[in-house]
C-alpha positions in Angstrom: 263.7 238.8 1.3 260.6 237.1 -0.2 258.2 238.9 -1.9 254.3 238.1 -0.6 251.6 239.0 -3.3 248.7 241.0 -1.9 246.4 240.8 -5.2 242.8 240.3 -4.8 240.4 239.0 -6.9 236.7 238.0 -6.5 235.7 234.9 -7.5 232.5 233.9 -9.9 231.0 230.8 -9.7 228.5 229.2 -12.6 226.7 225.7 -12.5 225.1 223.7 -15.2 221.5 224.0 -16.5 220.8 222.3 -19.9 218.3 223.8 -22.3 217.5 223.2 -25.9 214.2 224.8 -27.9 213.6 224.2 -31.9 211.1 224.9 -34.4 210.1 221.2 -35.5 209.9 219.6 -39.2 207.4 217.9 -38.2 209.4 214.7 -37.4 209.4 213.4 -34.3 213.0 213.0 -33.1 214.4 216.0 -31.2 217.4 218.1 -32.3 216.2 218.8 -36.0 216.6 215.4 -37.6 215.8 212.0 -37.9 218.0 209.9 -34.9 220.1 213.1 -34.7 221.8 213.3 -31.3 221.6 216.0 -28.5 225.2 217.0 -27.3 226.3 218.6 -24.1 228.9 220.6 -25.5 231.6 220.7 -28.5 229.4 222.6 -30.9 228.8 226.0 -32.5 226.7 227.9 -29.5 223.7 228.2 -32.0 223.7 224.6 -33.1 220.8 222.8 -33.1 221.7 219.9 -31.5 223.1 221.5 -27.9 221.1 220.9 -25.3 224.0 221.4 -22.4 223.2 217.9 -21.2 222.8 214.1 -22.6 219.5 212.6 -21.0 220.0 208.8 -19.9 218.3 206.1 -21.6 214.3 205.6 -21.2 211.7 203.7 -22.8 208.6 205.0 -23.5 205.2 203.8 -21.7 207.3 203.9 -18.3 206.5 206.3 -15.7 210.2 205.5 -14.2 212.8 208.2 -12.5 214.6 208.3 -15.3 213.4 211.2 -16.8 213.5 213.0 -13.3 216.4 216.0 -14.4 214.6 217.4 -17.3 211.0 218.0 -19.0 209.3 218.4 -22.6 207.0 220.9 -23.8 205.5 221.1 -27.0 203.4 224.6 -28.2 201.5 223.8 -31.2 201.7 226.6 -34.1 198.7 225.7 -35.9 195.0 224.5 -35.3 195.7 220.7 -35.9 192.9 219.0 -38.1 193.6 215.6 -36.9 193.7 214.2 -33.5 197.3 214.0 -32.4 197.3 214.6 -28.5 197.0 211.9 -26.4 193.9 211.3 -23.7 196.4 211.5 -20.7 198.2 214.6 -22.4 194.7 216.2 -22.4 194.2 215.6 -18.9 197.3 217.6 -18.4 195.8 221.2 -18.8 197.7 223.7 -20.7 201.3 224.1 -19.2 201.3 227.8 -19.5 197.7 228.9 -18.6 196.5 226.0 -16.5 193.4 226.3 -18.6 191.7 223.2 -19.6 192.6 222.5 -23.7 189.8 223.4 -26.1 191.0 221.7 -29.3 190.6 222.7 -32.8 186.5 222.6 -33.4 186.0 221.7 -29.6 188.1 218.4 -29.9 190.7 218.4 -27.1 192.6 215.9 -28.7 193.3 218.3 -31.7 195.8 220.7 -30.5 194.8 224.2 -31.1 197.2 227.2 -32.1 199.1 228.2 -28.5 198.2 225.2 -26.5 200.8 224.4 -25.0 201.5 221.0 -23.2 204.2 219.3 -20.9 204.7 215.5 -21.9 204.8 212.8 -19.4 207.5 210.0 -19.3 205.7 207.7 -21.2 205.6 210.5 -24.3 209.1 209.7 -25.6 211.9 207.5 -25.3 215.9 208.4 -25.3 218.4 206.1 -27.2 222.5 206.0 -27.0 222.3 208.4 -24.1 221.5 211.4 -26.8 218.4 210.4 -29.0 215.3 211.7 -27.7 211.8 210.3 -29.6 209.0 211.9 -29.0 206.0 208.8 -29.5 203.5 209.4 -32.2 200.3 209.0 -29.6 198.8 206.0 -31.4 201.8 204.0 -31.2 201.6 204.2 -26.9 200.0 201.9 -24.9 196.1 202.3 -23.9 196.0 205.7 -22.2 197.2 207.5 -25.5 200.4 209.4 -24.0 201.9 210.3 -27.4 201.9 213.5 -29.8 202.1 213.6 -33.4 204.2 216.6 -33.8 203.4 218.9 -36.6 205.3 221.3 -38.9 206.4 224.2 -37.0 205.3 223.1 -33.7 207.8 224.9 -31.2 209.6 221.9 -28.7 211.6 222.6 -25.4 214.0 220.2 -23.6 214.6 222.3 -20.5 216.7 220.4 -17.2 215.0 221.2 -14.0 217.6 219.5 -11.7 221.3 218.6 -11.2 220.3 215.0 -11.3 222.2 211.7 -12.2 219.8 211.4 -15.2 221.3 214.0 -16.9 225.2 213.7 -17.9 227.4 214.8 -17.1 226.4 214.9 -13.5 228.7 215.3 -10.5 232.2 215.8 -12.3 234.0 218.8 -12.6 232.8 219.7 -16.2 229.2 220.5 -14.4 230.6 223.5 -12.7 233.1 226.5 -13.1 234.5 228.7 -10.7 237.4 231.4 -11.7 238.5 234.8 -10.5 237.3 237.6 -11.9 240.4 239.2 -13.3 240.5 236.1 -15.6 237.2 237.5 -17.2 238.1 238.5 -20.9 234.8 239.9 -22.4 231.3 239.0 -23.7 229.6 238.4 -27.0 226.4 238.1 -27.6 224.9 235.5 -30.8 222.0 235.1 -32.8 219.6 233.0 -31.1 216.2 232.7 -32.6 214.0 231.1 -30.3 211.4 231.6 -27.4 210.8 230.5 -23.8 207.8 228.3 -23.7 206.0 231.3 -22.1 206.3 233.2 -25.0 209.7 235.8 -23.9 211.8 236.2 -26.6 215.8 235.2 -25.3 219.2 235.7 -26.2 222.3 234.0 -26.0 225.9 235.8 -24.4 229.1 234.1 -24.3 231.0 235.1 -21.5 235.0 234.7 -22.1 237.5 233.6 -19.2 241.3 232.6 -19.2 242.0 229.2 -19.2 241.9 227.9 -15.0 244.9 225.4 -16.5 246.9 227.9 -18.7 246.0 226.7 -22.2 245.4 229.0 -25.1 241.9 228.3 -25.3 239.2 230.2 -23.4 237.0 229.0 -20.8 233.1 230.0 -22.0 230.2 230.2 -20.1 227.3 230.3 -22.4 224.1 231.8 -21.0 220.4 231.9 -22.5 218.4 234.6 -21.0 215.5 236.9 -21.9 216.2 239.2 -24.5 217.7 242.5 -24.0 219.4 241.7 -20.6 223.0 241.8 -22.5 223.5 245.1 -20.6 222.5 244.1 -17.5 224.7 241.0 -17.6 227.2 243.1 -17.8 226.5 245.2 -15.0 226.2 242.6 -12.5 229.7 241.3 -14.3 231.2 244.8 -13.3 229.4 244.7 -9.7 231.2 241.5 -8.8 234.7 242.7 -10.4 234.4 245.5 -8.0 233.2 243.7 -5.1 235.0 243.1 -2.1 234.2 240.0 -1.3 237.1 237.8 -1.3 235.5 235.4 1.2 233.9 233.3 -1.2 232.6 232.8 -4.9 229.7 235.2 -6.3 227.3 232.1 -7.4 225.8 234.0 -10.7 223.8 231.2 -11.6 223.2 227.5 -10.6 221.1 224.4 -10.7 220.5 222.7 -7.4 219.8 218.8 -6.7 216.3 220.0 -5.7 215.4 221.8 -8.7 215.7 225.2 -6.9 217.7 227.7 -9.2 220.4 230.3 -7.4 220.7 233.5 -9.6 223.2 236.7 -8.4 220.6 239.0 -10.8 217.1 236.8 -11.0 215.8 239.6 -13.4 218.2 238.5 -16.3 215.7 235.5 -16.7 218.5 232.9 -17.6 217.1 229.4 -18.4 220.3 228.1 -19.7 223.9 228.1 -18.7 226.4 225.9 -20.8 229.8 225.3 -19.3 232.4 224.7 -22.1 236.0 224.7 -20.2 239.5 222.8 -20.5 239.7 219.3 -19.1 240.7 219.7 -15.4 
């Protein structure tokens, strides 16, 4: 007589959301150095180049759709004595407060400590699908879209939609689904960055047995509000002990319309990287 297994396990689902935060070394290149390439995966999870996605090539001074999937934000960490913020960026107003820029000494082109701006697409370029360069305000066309980054300024590259302008897109590597019985454990890693609104952040690595049977674990890297490790564990425990066997629990996902779906929106997840064996 054939044996029929009655084992059941809830399933958990994750979708990718890219996120990179850095403290600038006063250069115009994103990811820690001159012409440094951002990567989607394959490096240490605290590595300066890890963005979780790759932007497609984009020329500065162009307001096209090639940047629809992400945004770049800069926060001044000191009062600037020179004009470093282009006039069209001044018109953006503060990204966090919504207030008009004050500027050092009342000059709105000179960023004041804490003033935060979302760059316009004309403010940066992308080469080789991975090298992001912020253009100096003086190097852009009439209207001054650029920003001259100063030492210790904070910069964020944040994916805002699942879109063909953020690679990989539409492939199996951008999504992950596994039975909760494959969950092995979770580890926190050092992450000394904050979100653009000032919220402190942590990173947690979730490890699952490989869904293709290899000896290498599948891993999900969550960037989230600091101090939420225990709450993440509680959420995973709740899913593992649930009686829902009809559909997967969406722990986190970023839609094509930019809408975030989260199993527990109090976790403050701002990045979700997927690192699993090729299917």
